[in-house]
DRENLUM-406353 format. One record per residue: residue number from 1; residue in three letters; z, x, y of N, C-alpha, C in turn. Coordinates in nm, 3 decimals. Example, Ala and Ser with C-alpha at 12.3 -4.5 7.8 and 13.67 -1.06 7.14 Angstrom:
REM DRENLUM-406353
SITE     k     r       n_Z       n_X       n_Y      ca_Z      ca_X      ca_Y       c_Z       c_X       c_Y
SITE     1   ala     0.780     1.319    -0.569     0.780     1.230    -0.450     0.780     1.320    -0.330
SITE     2   ser     0.708     1.285    -0.225     0.714     1.367    -0.106     0.787     1.290     0.003
END
This chain:
REM DRENLUM-406353
SITE     k     r       n_Z       n_X       n_Y      ca_Z      ca_X      ca_Y       c_Z       c_X       c_Y
SITE     1   unk     0.072    -1.631    -0.542     0.101    -1.532    -0.405    -0.067    -1.505    -0.349
SITE     2   unk    -0.143    -1.591    -0.259    -0.197    -1.542    -0.168    -0.230    -1.371    -0.117
SITE     3   unk    -0.323    -1.344    -0.075    -0.356    -1.173    -0.041    -0.284    -1.231     0.120
SITE     4   unk    -0.295    -1.360     0.183    -0.253    -1.309     0.349    -0.103    -1.380     0.321
SITE     5   unk    -0.039    -1.424     0.200     0.097    -1.471     0.173     0.175    -1.306     0.191
SITE     6   unk     0.085    -1.265     0.058     0.144    -1.073     0.098     0.127    -0.996     0.200
SITE     7   unk     0.040    -1.039     0.245     0.012    -0.954     0.415     0.164    -0.998     0.539
SITE     8   unk     0.179    -1.123     0.515     0.230    -1.225     0.597     0.388    -1.124     0.525
SITE     9   unk     0.432    -1.113     0.404     0.575    -1.079     0.345     0.608    -0.904     0.387
SITE    10   unk     0.519    -0.856     0.400     0.481    -0.717     0.406     0.587    -0.735     0.571
SITE    11   unk     0.487    -0.789     0.645     0.509    -0.804     0.809     0.632    -0.846     0.847
SITE    12   unk     0.712    -0.938     0.784     0.848    -0.992     0.760     0.924    -0.914     0.818
SITE    13   unk     0.923    -0.819     0.680     0.988    -0.732     0.652     0.992    -0.599     0.739
SITE    14   unk     0.939    -0.605     0.822     0.936    -0.502     0.978     0.879    -0.370     0.893
SITE    15   unk     0.779    -0.423     0.787     0.683    -0.303     0.731     0.737    -0.169     0.659
SITE    16   unk     0.855    -0.237     0.654     0.926    -0.114     0.549     0.900    -0.125     0.472
SITE    17   unk     0.867    -0.052     0.336     0.906    -0.038     0.184     0.946     0.069     0.118
SITE    18   unk     1.067     0.046     0.026     1.127     0.126    -0.073     1.114     0.140    -0.192
SITE    19   unk     1.015     0.208    -0.257     1.000     0.240    -0.378     1.092     0.344    -0.429
SITE    20   unk     1.055     0.335    -0.581     1.147     0.470    -0.660     0.999     0.555    -0.712
SITE    21   unk     1.088     0.698    -0.692     0.946     0.780    -0.782     0.967     0.789    -0.902
SITE    22   unk     0.906     0.909    -0.932     0.910     0.901    -1.122     1.059     0.948    -1.126
SITE    23   unk     1.131     1.031    -1.077     1.238     1.101    -1.049     1.365     0.938    -1.032
SITE    24   unk     1.308     0.825    -0.984     1.425     0.734    -0.972     1.477     0.759    -0.815
SITE    25   unk     1.444     0.876    -0.740     1.490     0.885    -0.617     1.417     0.795    -0.560
SITE    26   unk     1.489     0.705    -0.443     1.409     0.626    -0.331     1.295     0.675    -0.265
SITE    27   unk     1.221     0.644    -0.217     1.128     0.730    -0.070     1.052     0.525     0.027
SITE    28   unk     1.094     0.602     0.095     1.060     0.537     0.197     0.912     0.490     0.266
SITE    29   unk     0.856     0.412     0.293     0.685     0.448     0.298     0.652     0.320     0.446
SITE    30   unk     0.594     0.336     0.477     0.560     0.208     0.601     0.444     0.134     0.552
SITE    31   unk     0.471     0.005     0.543     0.311    -0.102     0.526     0.203    -0.084     0.588
SITE    32   unk     0.090    -0.038     0.619    -0.032    -0.023     0.711    -0.119    -0.147     0.624
SITE    33   unk    -0.132    -0.185     0.544    -0.223    -0.245     0.514    -0.290    -0.305     0.415
SITE    34   unk    -0.340    -0.423     0.349    -0.351    -0.491     0.197    -0.459    -0.464     0.222
SITE    35   unk    -0.528    -0.460     0.103    -0.713    -0.428     0.097    -0.747    -0.518    -0.046
SITE    36   unk    -0.815    -0.542    -0.018    -0.823    -0.611    -0.183    -0.953    -0.579    -0.268
SITE    37   unk    -0.971    -0.557    -0.348    -1.090    -0.443    -0.382    -1.084    -0.512    -0.546
SITE    38   unk    -1.187    -0.568    -0.630    -1.220    -0.625    -0.735    -1.193    -0.786    -0.752
SITE    39   unk    -1.136    -0.809    -0.643    -1.024    -0.958    -0.632    -0.862    -0.894    -0.678
SITE    40   unk    -0.842    -0.795    -0.674    -0.713    -0.748    -0.693    -0.644    -0.703    -0.526
SITE    41   unk    -0.527    -0.740    -0.503    -0.478    -0.674    -0.361    -0.401    -0.519    -0.445
SITE    42   unk    -0.451    -0.476    -0.303    -0.353    -0.318    -0.311    -0.282    -0.326    -0.165
SITE    43   unk    -0.168    -0.225    -0.160    -0.122    -0.228    -0.047    -0.158    -0.080     0.014
SITE    44   unk    -0.170    -0.035     0.105    -0.224     0.110     0.160    -0.044     0.153     0.232
SITE    45   unk     0.032     0.215     0.196     0.145     0.283     0.251     0.095     0.424     0.297
SITE    46   unk     0.177     0.413     0.397     0.253     0.557     0.452     0.355     0.612     0.380
SITE    47   unk     0.357     0.744     0.336     0.535     0.788     0.340     0.593     0.771     0.427
SITE    48   unk     0.760     0.841     0.484     0.730     0.830     0.598     0.862     0.972     0.577
SITE    49   unk     0.871     1.010     0.485     0.921     1.189     0.499     0.881     1.247     0.589
SITE    50   unk     1.030     1.260     0.691     0.957     1.327     0.767     0.975     1.508     0.767
SITE    51   unk     0.973     1.543     0.659     0.909     1.704     0.609     0.809     1.724     0.552
SITE    52   unk     0.704     1.599     0.583     0.575     1.589     0.511     0.481     1.546     0.628
SITE    53   unk     0.441     1.626     0.752     0.343     1.539     0.844     0.222     1.567     0.792
SITE    54   unk     0.198     1.574     0.703     0.028     1.613     0.619     0.070     1.480     0.496
SITE    55   unk     0.127     1.430     0.470     0.138     1.351     0.368    -0.006     1.193     0.368
SITE    56   unk    -0.045     1.224     0.300    -0.141     1.130     0.286    -0.092     0.962     0.259
SITE    57   unk    -0.237     0.855     0.214    -0.166     0.717     0.220    -0.123     0.722     0.045
SITE    58   unk    -0.028     0.614     0.023    -0.042     0.586    -0.113    -0.067     0.450    -0.125
SITE    59   unk    -0.158     0.457    -0.260    -0.224     0.350    -0.306    -0.123     0.259    -0.384
SITE    60   unk    -0.084     0.148    -0.413     0.001     0.082    -0.511    -0.102    -0.064    -0.507
SITE    61   unk    -0.136    -0.113    -0.661    -0.176    -0.265    -0.666    -0.023    -0.318    -0.677
SITE    62   unk    -0.031    -0.445    -0.608     0.069    -0.573    -0.538     0.038    -0.690    -0.675
SITE    63   unk     0.141    -0.644    -0.785     0.097    -0.750    -0.923     0.201    -0.844    -0.893
SITE    64   unk     0.181    -1.049    -0.869     0.260    -1.108    -0.843     0.313    -1.157    -0.964
SITE    65   unk     0.459    -1.155    -0.957     0.487    -1.216    -1.091     0.563    -1.361    -1.108
SITE    66   unk     0.492    -1.423    -0.967     0.553    -1.570    -0.980     0.727    -1.538    -0.909
SITE    67   unk     0.729    -1.657    -0.840     0.834    -1.682    -0.772     0.848    -1.615    -0.694
SITE    68   unk     0.735    -1.585    -0.572     0.827    -1.470    -0.486     0.826    -1.355    -0.490
SITE    69   unk     0.800    -1.252    -0.635     0.864    -1.121    -0.680     0.686    -1.101    -0.720
SITE    70   unk     0.733    -0.967    -0.630     0.604    -0.901    -0.713     0.652    -0.749    -0.745
SITE    71   unk     0.568    -0.648    -0.812     0.604    -0.573    -0.882     0.465    -0.472    -0.761
SITE    72   unk     0.475    -0.315    -0.776     0.374    -0.275    -0.719     0.385    -0.141    -0.807
SITE    73   unk     0.206    -0.093    -0.890     0.141    -0.083    -0.975     0.071     0.068    -0.915
SITE    74   unk     0.155     0.192    -0.933     0.078     0.328    -0.904    -0.097     0.317    -0.964
SITE    75   unk    -0.177     0.340    -0.848    -0.308     0.368    -0.924    -0.338     0.477    -0.924
SITE    76   unk    -0.365     0.516    -1.075    -0.413     0.645    -1.088    -0.506     0.708    -1.106
SITE    77   unk    -0.646     0.623    -1.135    -0.760     0.661    -1.135    -0.783     0.683    -1.014
SITE    78   unk    -0.837     0.811    -1.014    -0.925     0.864    -0.874    -0.997     0.783    -0.830
SITE    79   unk    -1.129     0.765    -0.874    -1.208     0.664    -0.868    -1.177     0.568    -0.785
SITE    80   unk    -1.106     0.501    -0.873    -1.040     0.371    -0.806    -0.937     0.420    -0.668
SITE    81   unk    -0.923     0.473    -0.659    -0.800     0.513    -0.549    -0.933     0.567    -0.403
SITE    82   unk    -0.998     0.592    -0.457    -1.075     0.647    -0.328    -1.193     0.526    -0.299
SITE    83   unk    -1.201     0.406    -0.388    -1.303     0.305    -0.364    -1.177     0.200    -0.271
SITE    84   unk    -1.057     0.221    -0.298    -0.955     0.130    -0.234    -0.928     0.197    -0.110
SITE    85   unk    -0.976     0.341    -0.069    -0.901     0.365     0.002    -1.067     0.348     0.138
SITE    86   unk    -1.143     0.422     0.029    -1.288     0.377     0.158    -1.247     0.221     0.220
SITE    87   unk    -1.236     0.146     0.141    -1.247    -0.021     0.201    -1.153    -0.055     0.305
SITE    88   unk    -1.022     0.036     0.247    -0.985     0.031     0.425    -0.983     0.118     0.541
SITE    89   unk    -1.090     0.213     0.489    -1.175     0.264     0.640    -1.289     0.163     0.676
SITE    90   unk    -1.285     0.120     0.594    -1.413     0.008     0.642    -1.379    -0.101     0.701
SITE    91   unk    -1.248    -0.160     0.662    -1.216    -0.287     0.710    -1.140    -0.249     0.871
SITE    92   unk    -1.070    -0.091     0.841    -0.946    -0.100     0.959    -0.984    -0.017     1.054
SITE    93   unk    -1.140     0.009     1.031    -1.179     0.184     1.129    -1.153     0.106     1.283
SITE    94   unk    -1.157     0.057     1.332    -1.097     0.047     1.467    -0.979     0.033     1.528
SITE    95   unk    -0.862     0.009     1.398    -0.759     0.028     1.406    -0.675     0.159     1.433
SITE    96   unk    -0.751     0.247     1.315    -0.644     0.362     1.255    -0.756     0.458     1.266
SITE    97   unk    -0.679     0.572     1.318    -0.766     0.688     1.357    -0.749     0.793     1.215
SITE    98   unk    -0.885     0.784     1.158    -0.896     0.849     1.024    -0.934     0.992     1.069
SITE    99   unk    -0.955     1.082     1.149    -0.978     1.220     1.199    -0.923     1.283     1.144
END
């Protein structure tokens, strides 16, 4: 699945992504954008927890499992996370307020 197909799939799902946290609880995110770094696609997600207005974005790697199925891996490397976020800021500085 190409990056453009992945992005279109997210947009068709009304930008809502539900993932499980480490405790097995469902967590709702809003898909912001798909960013490619080192030829790998990463989804930039915004938590939709109404209790945490200062929550930052969450970045996950989108792993294509074939047959129109994907898996999301948490990005645990802080340096990679920062590179992905900087790419996101660079590509979408006109669309989002990063102040």
